[in-house]
ChimeraX commands (.cxc) that place a marker at each C-alpha (Angstrom):
marker #1 position -16.18,-4.14,5.27 radius 0.5
marker #1 position -15.76,-0.45,5.42 radius 0.5
marker #1 position -12.82,-0.84,7.75 radius 0.5
marker #1 position -11.08,-3.20,5.22 radius 0.5
marker #1 position -11.53,-0.15,2.50 radius 0.5
marker #1 position -9.92,2.07,4.91 radius 0.5
marker #1 position -7.13,-0.34,5.81 radius 0.5
marker #1 position -6.62,-0.51,2.05 radius 0.5
marker #1 position -6.45,3.17,1.53 radius 0.5
marker #1 position -4.06,3.53,4.48 radius 0.5
marker #1 position -1.72,1.19,2.74 radius 0.5
marker #1 position -2.05,2.91,-0.42 radius 0.5
marker #1 position -1.10,5.98,1.33 radius 0.5
marker #1 position 1.91,4.32,2.72 radius 0.5
marker #1 position 3.13,3.00,-0.35 radius 0.5
marker #1 position 2.84,6.42,-2.09 radius 0.5
marker #1 position 5.02,7.95,0.80 radius 0.5
marker #1 position 7.49,5.28,0.44 radius 0.5
marker #1 position 7.55,5.67,-3.33 radius 0.5
marker #1 position 8.14,9.63,-2.90 radius 0.5
marker #1 position 10.99,8.97,-0.45 radius 0.5
marker #1 position 12.63,6.52,-2.83 radius 0.5
marker #1 position 12.41,8.97,-5.39 radius 0.5
marker #1 position 13.93,11.68,-3.22 radius 0.5
marker #1 position 16.96,9.25,-2.49 radius 0.5
marker #1 position 17.46,8.36,-6.03 radius 0.5
marker #1 position 17.71,12.11,-6.74 radius 0.5
marker #1 position 20.43,12.33,-4.17 radius 0.5
marker #1 position 22.24,9.37,-5.35 radius 0.5
marker #1 position 21.67,7.16,-2.21 radius 0.5
marker #1 position 21.00,3.91,-3.81 radius 0.5
marker #1 position 20.83,1.88,-0.54 radius 0.5
marker #1 position 18.02,4.04,0.92 radius 0.5
marker #1 position 16.40,4.25,-2.57 radius 0.5
marker #1 position 16.30,0.59,-2.66 radius 0.5
marker #1 position 15.05,0.16,0.94 radius 0.5
marker #1 position 12.28,2.64,0.34 radius 0.5
marker #1 position 11.36,1.02,-2.84 radius 0.5
marker #1 position 10.90,-2.37,-1.41 radius 0.5
marker #1 position 8.67,-0.99,1.39 radius 0.5
marker #1 position 6.68,0.56,-1.27 radius 0.5
marker #1 position 6.28,-2.56,-3.12 radius 0.5
marker #1 position 5.27,-4.47,0.06 radius 0.5
marker #1 position 2.71,-1.70,1.11 radius 0.5
marker #1 position 1.31,-1.63,-2.42 radius 0.5
marker #1 position 0.90,-5.58,-2.42 radius 0.5
marker #1 position -0.82,-5.36,1.19 radius 0.5
marker #1 position -3.13,-2.68,-0.23 radius 0.5
marker #1 position -4.09,-4.78,-3.10 radius 0.5
marker #1 position -4.88,-7.90,-1.13 radius 0.5
marker #1 position -7.00,-5.58,1.43 radius 0.5
marker #1 position -8.87,-4.07,-1.53 radius 0.5
marker #1 position -9.50,-7.41,-3.14 radius 0.5
marker #1 position -10.95,-8.79,-0.07 radius 0.5
marker #1 position -12.95,-5.87,0.34 radius 0.5
marker #1 position -14.25,-6.09,-3.01 radius 0.5
marker #1 position -14.96,-9.97,-2.65 radius 0.5
marker #1 position -16.89,-9.34,0.60 radius 0.5
marker #1 position -18.97,-6.37,-0.74 radius 0.5
marker #1 position -20.75,-8.96,-2.99 radius 0.5
marker #1 position -21.95,-11.10,-0.18 radius 0.5
marker #1 position -24.83,-10.50,2.33 radius 0.5
marker #1 position -23.73,-10.87,5.75 radius 0.5
marker #1 position -25.98,-11.42,8.75 radius 0.5
marker #1 position -25.54,-8.88,11.69 radius 0.5
marker link #1:1,2 radius 0.2
marker link #1:2,3 radius 0.2
marker link #1:3,4 radius 0.2
marker link #1:4,5 radius 0.2
marker link #1:5,6 radius 0.2
marker link #1:6,7 radius 0.2
marker link #1:7,8 radius 0.2
marker link #1:8,9 radius 0.2
marker link #1:9,10 radius 0.2
marker link #1:10,11 radius 0.2
marker link #1:11,12 radius 0.2
marker link #1:12,13 radius 0.2
marker link #1:13,14 radius 0.2
marker link #1:14,15 radius 0.2
marker link #1:15,16 radius 0.2
marker link #1:16,17 radius 0.2
marker link #1:17,18 radius 0.2
marker link #1:18,19 radius 0.2
marker link #1:19,20 radius 0.2
marker link #1:20,21 radius 0.2
marker link #1:21,22 radius 0.2
marker link #1:22,23 radius 0.2
marker link #1:23,24 radius 0.2
marker link #1:24,25 radius 0.2
marker link #1:25,26 radius 0.2
marker link #1:26,27 radius 0.2
marker link #1:27,28 radius 0.2
marker link #1:28,29 radius 0.2
marker link #1:29,30 radius 0.2
marker link #1:30,31 radius 0.2
marker link #1:31,32 radius 0.2
marker link #1:32,33 radius 0.2
marker link #1:33,34 radius 0.2
marker link #1:34,35 radius 0.2
marker link #1:35,36 radius 0.2
marker link #1:36,37 radius 0.2
marker link #1:37,38 radius 0.2
marker link #1:38,39 radius 0.2
marker link #1:39,40 radius 0.2
marker link #1:40,41 radius 0.2
marker link #1:41,42 radius 0.2
marker link #1:42,43 radius 0.2
marker link #1:43,44 radius 0.2
marker link #1:44,45 radius 0.2
marker link #1:45,46 radius 0.2
marker link #1:46,47 radius 0.2
marker link #1:47,48 radius 0.2
marker link #1:48,49 radius 0.2
marker link #1:49,50 radius 0.2
marker link #1:50,51 radius 0.2
marker link #1:51,52 radius 0.2
marker link #1:52,53 radius 0.2
marker link #1:53,54 radius 0.2
marker link #1:54,55 radius 0.2
marker link #1:55,56 radius 0.2
marker link #1:56,57 radius 0.2
marker link #1:57,58 radius 0.2
marker link #1:58,59 radius 0.2
marker link #1:59,60 radius 0.2
marker link #1:60,61 radius 0.2
marker link #1:61,62 radius 0.2
marker link #1:62,63 radius 0.2
marker link #1:63,64 radius 0.2
marker link #1:64,65 radius 0.2
view
């Protein structure tokens, strides 16, 4: 389960990086690059949410070793 939390955190980090990169391209007026990075940010954030939800759901269960 801890692995799922780490994977979710990694995806959150990727999403944040993509958001920052999209903002930089926006400031430069590069709409194509901004859009591409914003889309990656959304995908990473969505994946992070799903992993975090799965980790949360599993944390309430007792699993045998």
